[in-house]
DOVO-578565 format. One record per residue: x, y, z of N, C-alpha, C in turn. Coordinates in pm, whole numbers, padded with zeros to 5 digits, always signed. Example, Ala and Ser with C-alpha at 12.3 -4.5 7.8 and 13.67 -1.06 7.14 Angstrom:
DOVO-578565
+01319-00569+00780+01230-00450+00780+01320-00330+00780
+01285-00225+00708+01367-00106+00714+01290+00003+00787
***
This chain:
DOVO-578565
+07760-06938-00185+07632-06924-00108+07559-06798-00149
+07418-06805-00175+07356-06679-00225+07340-06591-00101
+07319-06454-00135+07301-06355-00040+07172-06377+00063
+07079-06432+00001+06957-06446+00080+06982-06562+00200
+07047-06666+00160+07070-06766+00243+07170-06710+00366
+07270-06627+00314+07366-06566+00411+07299-06489+00509
+07196-06403+00464+07122-06311+00536+07045-06404+00657
+06979-06500+00602+06896-06589+00691+06985-06651+00801
+07111-06678+00760+07211-06733+00865+07233-06631+00981
+07244-06503+00935+07252-06405+01027+07121-06382+01113
+07014-06399+01048+06886-06403+01130+06871-06520+01227
+06930-06624+01183+06924-06735+01270+07004-06720+01392
+07122-06661+01386+07209-06630+01501+07141-06529+01586
+07083-06428+01514+07016-06319+01615+06885-06372+01679
+06814-06460+01623+06702-06519+01694+06736-06601+01807
+06843-06688+01799+06877-06749+01910+06933-06670+02018
+07003-06568+01985+07062-06454+02089+06961-06395+02152
+06840-06390+02113+06727-06335+02192+06672-06414+02309
+06722-06547+02302+06690-06635+02403+06810-06659+02506
+06922-06677+02442+07050-06684+02507+07116-06552+02511
+07069-06455+02599+07122-06327+02617+07249-06309+02655
+07319-06205+02581+07454-06181+02610+07567-06284+02581
+07528-06383+02504+07628-06491+02477+07625-06519+02321
+07657-06403+02248+07655-06412+02110+07777-06507+02045
+07882-06500+02120+08010-06576+02077+07979-06718+02095
+07910-06767+02210+07876-06915+02225+07771-06942+02134
+07676-06860+02096+07573-06894+02004+07629-06918+01863
+07730-06842+01821+07785-06847+01695+07889-06989+01695
+07956-07008+01802+08025-07145+01813+07936-07247+01788
+07817-07256+01860+07719-07366+01824+07686-07385+01697
+07658-07276+01620+07607-07288+01476+07740-07324+01398
+07856-07282+01425+07978-07325+01353+07998-07476+01368
+07979-07517+01484+07983-07665+01524+07902-07741+01434
+07773-07703+01420+07669-07767+01349+07694-07775+01208
+07734-07644+01140+07770-07637+01004+07884-07726+00964
+07977-07751+01059+08102-07825+01042+08065-07978+01042
+07957-08012+01072+07912-08155+01089+07960-08222+01207
+07988-08150+01328+08028-08208+01448+07930-08213+01557
+07973-08242+01682+07895-08257+01796+07948-08157+01891
+07860-08106+01974+07901-07993+02078+07892-08050+02216
+07998-08017+02297+07987-08043+02445+07991-07912+02518
+07889-07898+02608+07884-07774+02692+07910-07798+02826
+08013-07757+02888+08057-07783+03024+08027-07661+03111
+07946-07672+03204+07913-07571+03282+07827-07602+03419
+07805-07533+03504+07728-07549+03616+07571-07565+03573
+07481-07615+03642+07343-07608+03603+07298-07472+03602
+07182-07452+03530+07103-07327+03539+07148-07220+03463
+07258-07226+03364+07316-07121+03298+07260-07111+03155
+07167-07205+03106+07114-07187+02976+07143-07297+02873
+07215-07399+02929+07249-07503+02832+07138-07581+02760
+07043-07609+02842+06931-07692+02790+06851-07589+02691
+06835-07458+02730+06776-07364+02652+06832-07339+02518
+06961-07335+02516+07041-07319+02392+07015-07421+02289
+07014-07566+02339+06999-07663+02249+06838-07663+02204
+06748-07632+02281+06602-07629+02236+06574-07512+02127
+06635-07392+02168+06629-07270+02079+06678-07304+01936
+06812-07380+01943+06873-07417+01808+06773-07506+01727
+06729-07597+01789+06623-07710+01704+06513-07638+01672
+06452-07547+01736+06330-07470+01681+06357-07391+01585
+06473-07318+01598+06511-07221+01486+06554-07280+01352
+06563-07416+01366+06614-07476+01229+06501-07581+01179
+06395-07589+01261+06298-07675+01226+06321-07834+01236
+06411-07864+01327+06465-07991+01346+06390-08078+01452
+06385-08204+01426+06318-08292+01538+06408-08281+01648
+06356-08277+01780+06440-08252+01908+06392-08348+02001
+06500-08414+02064+06476-08503+02180+06577-08471+02284
+06528-08479+02415+06599-08454+02524+06618-08580+02614
+06735-08617+02653+06752-08730+02742+06827-08693+02879
+06777-08712+02985+06829-08673+03117+06917-08804+03149
+07046-08793+03150+07130-08904+03193+07136-08924+03337
+07125-09049+03384+07128-09075+03531+07215-09196+03545
+07264-09216+03676+07348-09324+03705+07301-09462+03673
+07165-09494+03665+07096-09619+03647+07064-09634+03492
+07099-09544+03410+07066-09544+03266+07128-09660+03194
+07055-09731+03107+07123-09830+03025+07130-09783+02866
+07224-09853+02799+07239-09828+02659+07111-09839+02577
+07020-09934+02614+06892-09961+02541+06792-09840+02568
+06827-09766+02677+06730-09651+02706+06754-09540+02588
+06877-09544+02536+06908-09459+02423+06873-09502+02287
+06923-09629+02274+06912-09695+02139+06765-09738+02101
+06703-09802+02195+06583-09862+02174+06594-10015+02202
+06470-10084+02201+06471-10227+02231+06385-10299+02129
+06389-10429+02113+06310-10510+02033+06199-10585+02132
+06092-10555+02077+05970-10625+02167+05895-10729+02086
+05863-10838+02161+05793-10938+02067+05657-10888+02076
+05589-10881+01948+05456-10844+01925+05369-10981+01883
+05281-11016+01963+05214-11134+01925+05134-11134+01796
+05080-11009+01770+04998-11004+01642+05088-11031+01522
+05212-10982+01526+05300-11019+01407+05388-11144+01422
+05379-11199+01550+05449-11318+01585+05617-11297+01548
+05650-11176+01599+05794-11137+01569+05843-11033+01663
+05967-11027+01667+06029-10903+01757+06034-10790+01667
+05981-10683+01706+05973-10560+01656+06063-10446+01720
+06144-10371+01654+06229-10283+01709+06156-10153+01737
+06169-10107+01851+06120-09970+01891+06245-09883+01906
+06247-09778+01831+06366-09694+01845+06347-09600+01973
+06469-09576+02009+06477-09495+02140+06508-09335+02104
+06521-09259+02196+06536-09118+02169+06668-09080+02073
+06750-09172+02066+06859-09140+01977+06828-09119+01835
+06708-09167+01799+06651-09151+01646+06595-09010+01645
+06663-08908+01644+06621-08776+01627+06729-08698+01551
+06694-08565+01520+06798-08490+01451+06890-08403+01541
+06824-08340+01650+06905-08274+01760+06882-08356+01896
+07001-08402+01947+06979-08475+02067+07045-08412+02179
+06967-08374+02274+07030-08306+02387+07064-08412+02501
+07184-08454+02519+07211-08553+02619+07255-08469+02736
+07142-08452+02828+07175-08365+02944+07243-08425+03054
+07354-08361+03106+07429-08410+03228+07476-08549+03181
+07547-08561+03064+07599-08669+03020+07704-08751+03117
+07762-08691+03197+07862-08744+03284+07797-08789+03419
+07667-08782+03427+07603-08852+03539+07578-09006+03516
+07584-09038+03375+07558-09194+03353+07697-09249+03353
+07688-09387+03357+07811-09469+03374+07880-09477+03236
+08004-09534+03232+08073-09534+03103+08014-09617+03004
+07941-09728+03029+07876-09811+02935+07761-09727+02857
+07694-09655+02920+07586-09575+02852+07647-09463+02776
+07757-09412+02838+07818-09291+02764+07874-09348+02629
+07953-09468+02635+08007-09524+02517+07893-09570+02408
+07767-09580+02450+07665-09624+02360+07646-09521+02249
+07695-09386+02279+07675-09281+02192+07788-09295+02075
+07897-09356+02098+07999-09331+02018+07976-09375+01881
+07913-09491+01847+07884-09520+01698+07808-09422+01651
+07703-09379+01715+07608-09289+01667+07670-09156+01633
+07754-09109+01701+07818-08973+01682+07913-08980+01571
+07981-09099+01555+08081-09099+01452+08035-09149+01320
+07939-09269+01310+07885-09302+01195+07752-09276+01161
+07679-09206+01246+07536-09168+01231+07456-09282+01206
+07482-09398+01284+07406-09508+01280+07419-09585+01410
+07321-09690+01437+07339-09777+01548+07327-09913+01519
+07383-10000+01597+07369-10151+01580+07310-10203+01693
+07191-10272+01661+07118-10340+01766+07052-10467+01719
+07070-10577+01797+07000-10693+01775+07032-10754+01622
+07186-10725+01598+07230-10778+01473+07207-10700+01341
+07131-10579+01362+07111-10492+01246+07156-10354+01266
+07195-10289+01167+07260-10152+01156+07143-10072+01112
+07112-09950+01181+06994-09862+01149+07054-09723+01135
+07024-09665+01026+07069-09505+01016+07001-09423+01087
+07057-09334+01142+06988-09222+01206+06960-09102+01114
+06866-09025+01154+06819-08925+01066+06922-08817+01041
+06901-08748+00937+07011-08652+00880+06934-08513+00883
+07015-08412+00933+07146-08418+01004+07119-08470+01149
+07231-08524+01214+07220-08577+01334+07329-08500+01431
+07270-08418+01529+07360-08314+01609+07346-08346+01745
+07444-08382+01812+07438-08429+01961+07505-08294+02041
+07416-08237+02127+07461-08146+02222+07449-08205+02368
+07567-08230+02413+07578-08279+02541+07620-08182+02649
+07556-08182+02752+07595-08085+02875+07660-08177+02975
+07758-08113+03038+07843-08177+03129+07855-08080+03269
+07833-08137+03380+07863-08085+03488+07995-08088+03536
+08053-07988+03606+08194-07998+03651+08223-08135+03726
+08335-08190+03699+08356-08339+03749+08375-08343+03900
+08389-08218+03969+08402-08222+04111+08266-08234+04181
+08155-08218+04108+08025-08225+04160+07992-08381+04189
+07919-08403+04293+07878-08541+04331+07807-08607+04225
+07842-08746+04207+07757-08820+04122+07787-08809+03970
+07913-08768+03939+07955-08772+03801+08067-08852+03765
+08080-08902+03650+08177-08983+03596+08261-08927+03484
+08374-08922+03474+08453-08862+03362+08423-08916+03242
+08417-08852+03129+08396-08908+03004+08516-08960+02941
+08511-09089+02889+08638-09149+02827+08698-09063+02722
+08835-09067+02698+08892-08974+02605+08841-09003+02460
+08804-09138+02432+08758-09171+02297+08633-09098+02269
+08550-09067+02364+08413-09004+02349+08450-08860+02346
+08536-08806+02420+08555-08662+02417+08602-08620+02283
+08684-08717+02213+08742-08690+02085+08635-08684+01981
+08518-08730+02019+08402-08715+01906+08334-08595+01919
+08353-08515+02025+08299-08396+02030+08394-08274+01955
+08336-08224+01852+08419-08127+01782+08452-08003+01847
+08359-07953+01937+08378-07842+02018+08336-07858+02156
+08401-07779+02249+08363-07771+02385+08350-07617+02426
+08233-07575+02473+08212-07436+02504+08173-07443+02640
+08180-07304+02707+08112-07298+02839+08030-07150+02831
+07923-07167+02889+07830-07050+02879+07869-06929+02988
+07882-06987+03109+07929-06905+03214+07804-06807+03263
+07817-06744+03365+07733-06651+03421+07711-06531+03322
+07578-06476+03315+07554-06360+03247+07619-06237+03304
+07644-06147+03207+07690-06020+03269+07571-05937+03328
+07598-05824+03399+07500-05771+03473+07384-05717+03388
+07407-05663+03266+07309-05613+03173+07221-05729+03124
+07303-05848+03083+07210-05957+03028+07117-06024+03134
+07180-06022+03264+07115-06087+03360+06979-06002+03396
+06989-05876+03384+06883-05780+03430+06766-05800+03304
+06822-05812+03166+06710-05841+03085+06642-05972+03096
+06715-06085+03155+06646-06207+03187+06554-06194+03302
+06586-06102+03398+06497-06091+03514+06381-06016+03490
+06392-05913+03387+06281-05836+03355+06190-05889+03249
+06238-05977+03179+06184-06033+03047+06083-06135+03096
+06013-06183+02979+05908-06294+03011+05990-06428+03023
+05928-06528+03086+05970-06651+03101+06020-06719+02971
+06151-06771+02969+06214-06817+02856+06149-06943+02785
+06046-07015+02870+05979-07122+02813+05867-07055+02720
+05822-06945+02771+05725-06867+02674+05778-06814+02556
+05905-06759+02575+05972-06703+02462+06006-06822+02360
+06050-06944+02410+06075-07045+02318+05954-07096+02232
+05843-07087+02302+05727-07136+02234+05687-07043+02127
+05752-06921+02108+05720-06827+01995+05805-06854+01879
+05920-06923+01896+06017-06919+01794+05973-07009+01676
+06018-06958+01558+05965-07022+01428+06094-07057+01355
+06088-07153+01260+06215-07190+01194+06265-07082+01109
+06380-07051+01112+06449-06945+01016+06505-07005+00909
+06563-07122+00900+06623-07190+00797+06564-07342+00803
+06516-07381+00676+06455-07506+00674+06564-07624+00676
+06533-07746+00721+06635-07846+00700+06707-07879+00590
+06630-07856+00476+06710-07878+00344+06798-07769+00315
+06782-07646+00360+06877-07530+00346+06984-07555+00431
+06961-07619+00556+07087-07655+00654+07170-07736+00573
+07119-07838+00517+07205-07934+00448+07275-07873+00336
+07234-07772+00262+07297-07695+00165+07413-07619+00219
+07394-07554+00344+07485-07491+00407+07619-07565+00443
+07570-07693+00490+07661-07792+00552+07759-07821+00423
+07693-07857+00312+07772-07887+00191+07865-07775+00148
+07810-07653+00165+07887-07528+00129+08018-07511+00208
+08014-07563+00329+08130-07547+00408+08248-07620+00347
+08227-07733+00291+08331-07831+00226+08396-07763+00107
+08308-07665+00031+08362-07579-00071+08445-07463-00041
+08458-07432+00084+08531-07314+00127+08686-07340+00098
+08748-07248+00045+08887-07264-00014+08987-07252+00101
+09084-07340+00125+09192-07332+00191+09336-07318+00127
+09391-07218+00130+09526-07209+00057+09632-07273+00101
+09739-07300+00029+09852-07373+00068+09913-07315+00195
+09911-07168+00197+09982-07108+00303+09891-07128+00438
+09768-07143+00426+09675-07152+00539+09710-07302+00597
+09704-07384+00497+09738-07541+00546+09870-07539+00630
+09972-07468+00568+10107-07461+00643+10091-07405+00772
+10019-07292+00800+09984-07248+00923+09917-07336+01018
+09811-07410+00956+09749-07521+01050+09850-07633+01088
+09931-07663+00990+10026-07767+01036+10119-07726+01142
+10153-07599+01137+10249-07537+01239+10178-07538+01369
+10057-07511+01382+09965-07517+01505+09973-07665+01553
+09946-07740+01454+09935-07894+01510+10071-07942+01562
+10177-07911+01490+10312-07956+01533+10345-07889+01671
+10295-07765+01702+10322-07707+01817+10245-07775+01942
+10128-07837+01921+10064-07905+02026+10135-08032+02063
+10206-08072+01961+10274-08211+01984+10432-08187+02018
+10468-08078+02054+10606-08042+02079+10640-08083+02216
+10547-08099+02295+10570-08136+02443+10601-08002+02522
+10601-07894+02469+10612-07749+02542+10500-07712+02612
+10373-07753+02559+10251-07688+02595+10149-07798+02650
+10152-07916+02592+10055-08023+02629+10114-08156+02649
+10066-08233+02729+10127-08372+02749+10118-08464+02629
+10012-08451+02545+09980-08515+02418+09951-08413+02313
+09967-08447+02192+09932-08358+02085+09803-08374+02007
+09760-08305+01923+09639-08308+01838+09647-08419+01745
+09545-08512+01749+09534-08616+01641+09504-08584+01504
+09524-08650+01415+09480-08622+01269+09343-08603+01252
+09252-08683+01326+09092-08654+01330+09069-08521+01376
+09130-08484+01494+09113-08356+01546+09146-08246+01467
+09254-08258+01390+09317-08156+01309+09212-08139+01185
+09175-08247+01125+09066-08236+01034+08941-08159+01076
+08908-08194+01207+08795-08113+01256+08816-07962+01259
+08939-07936+01319+08978-07789+01332+08976-07716+01195
+08999-07783+01079+09004-07726+00942+08839-07707+00910
+08780-07798+00933+08629-07785+00911+08551-07669+00993
+08603-07652+01120+08551-07551+01184+08590-07412+01147
+08701-07404+01101+08763-07280+01036+08688-07256+00904
+08645-07349+00819+08584-07336+00709+08432-07272+00743
+08378-07336+00849+08239-07304+00883+08233-07174+00940
+08340-07131+01021+08352-06995+01059+08369-06891+00944
+08445-06930+00844+08455-06836+00720+08309-06831+00651
+08226-06927+00646+08099-06931+00580+08018-06836+00665
+08023-06843+00788+07947-06764+00889+07968-06615+00851
+08095-06582+00812+08136-06433+00794+08100-06410+00651
+08047-06498+00571+08024-06466+00421+08135-06475+00325
+08248-06541+00360+08365-06543+00297+08367-06694+00229
+08443-06697+00101+08455-06846+00028+08589-06875+00050
+08665-06830+00167+08809-06878+00172+08822-06862+00327
+08913-06942+00389+08946-06941+00519+09068-06864+00551
+09065-06797+00667+09181-06705+00706+09242-06767+00834
+09364-06718+00873+09425-06757+00988+09333-06725+01113
+09256-06597+01103+09180-06565+01225+09076-06668+01241
+09027-06733+01125+08915-06837+01168+08975-06954+01239
+09089-06987+01210+09157-07106+01278+09180-07065+01420
+09218-06936+01444+09264-06898+01575+09128-06890+01668
+09013-06857+01599+08892-06831+01691+08839-06957+01722
+08869-07066+01645+08796-07200+01684+08891-07279+01765
+09025-07272+01753+09116-07351+01814+09100-07391+01963
+09073-07268+02044+09057-07303+02191+08929-07398+02215
+08819-07368+02152+08703-07462+02168+08721-07603+02118
+08813-07616+02014+08852-07741+01953+08938-07825+02034
+09023-07771+02127+09136-07827+02188+09121-07843+02345
+09025-07760+02402+09012-07750+02543+08980-07888+02604
+08900-07969+02545+08859-08086+02603+08943-08209+02552
+09040-08182+02477+09128-08297+02422+09264-08292+02485
+09320-08179+02495+09461-08160+02555+09469-08130+02687
+09579-08174+02755+09586-08137+02899+09737-08060+02909
+09739-07941+02967+09855-07872+02968+09968-07938+03052
+10088-07920+03004+10204-07992+03080+10208-07943+03223
+10259-08038+03312+10254-08002+03455+10340-07884+03492
+10282-07779+03569+10361-07658+03616+10329-07548+03505
+10231-07558+03406+10207-07462+03313+10163-07333+03373
+10082-07350+03484+10032-07227+03548+09919-07157+03490
+09861-07231+03380+09749-07166+03302+09641-07276+03286
+09517-07230+03266+09409-07314+03230+09426-07349+03092
+09343-07443+03042+09357-07507+02926+09335-07404+02804
+09222-07326+02816+09199-07223+02715+09325-07116+02715
+09362-07088+02828+09483-06990+02819+09605-07046+02766
+09622-07176+02789+09739-07243+02740+09725-07236+02586
+09611-07279+02533+09596-07280+02385+09630-07142+02333
+09558-07029+02384+09593-06896+02353+09733-06855+02351
+09794-06892+02456+09948-06857+02473+10011-06933+02364
+09988-07055+02322+10052-07132+02216+10030-07073+02084
+09911-07018+02051+09877-06948+01928+09968-06822+01911
+09977-06739+02019+10065-06619+02012+10212-06666+01989
+10248-06776+02047+10388-06819+02034+10424-06858+01891
+10320-06937+01829+10355-06964+01683+10343-06844+01596
+10265-06745+01625+10252-06617+01541+10190-06650+01407
+10155-06531+01347+10092-06537+01220+10172-06565+01099
+10123-06638+00998+10207-06679+00891+10254-06568+00793
***
């Protein structure tokens, strides 16, 4: 990757961080997930900036953006679109839904029923949808950012595990620290700040970066370390079930994307360690009596495996 594109990647992260104040790590995680070709789940309480992050990301990349507010009465056709009979053409004409975009914000995804949630599965995995007997490709790149409220809140439905597995990363923004919150309180309205954002990286350059991720080198020793981590998740000591092969491939892609963000042409053990909690937290459940949260359990497992 050339130095100019690497510099603009840094500028991209810095621009988004001017909107999402004090959350540089989460901003970088979002970009890593996008560069790895995955989809992002943000789990947090309302009002901490989940929607703003998705909007700032799309504006900074010059990508088409659509937001869908999920509700309990939402139907799959509200996402995919419908065929309507047009008298002038004497035929049914397909009218695409909001799913046909490049960055889709699925806001409060767990407020919709399972049938509507599952309508996203084919789109997220295959970047296409099937409707009325026809398969239609989605725009490229296609990046889903779904927000999820805590499941203990009223009116929420748990996401099926098959759909959770389609999200490459799960992050939480959390409350801002005192300094960041003061900057928010004293600064201008974030809607006004968003309106001033301009694309830092063009869509065609983003595709180049995503292709460059595949070329990041992973040594034999690095693959050995990754396999050791995968085997540990399946040992029964830490989690009730282990990491699937699809998720393991996703972890490797995330590690490569992290290396690209750092300007390196090879992946290191630290890259894997930094993405593993976000890649596992929504997939694996700690064994009963662990006494730790999911992220803490992942970090404890990493320490137990040790460095290669």
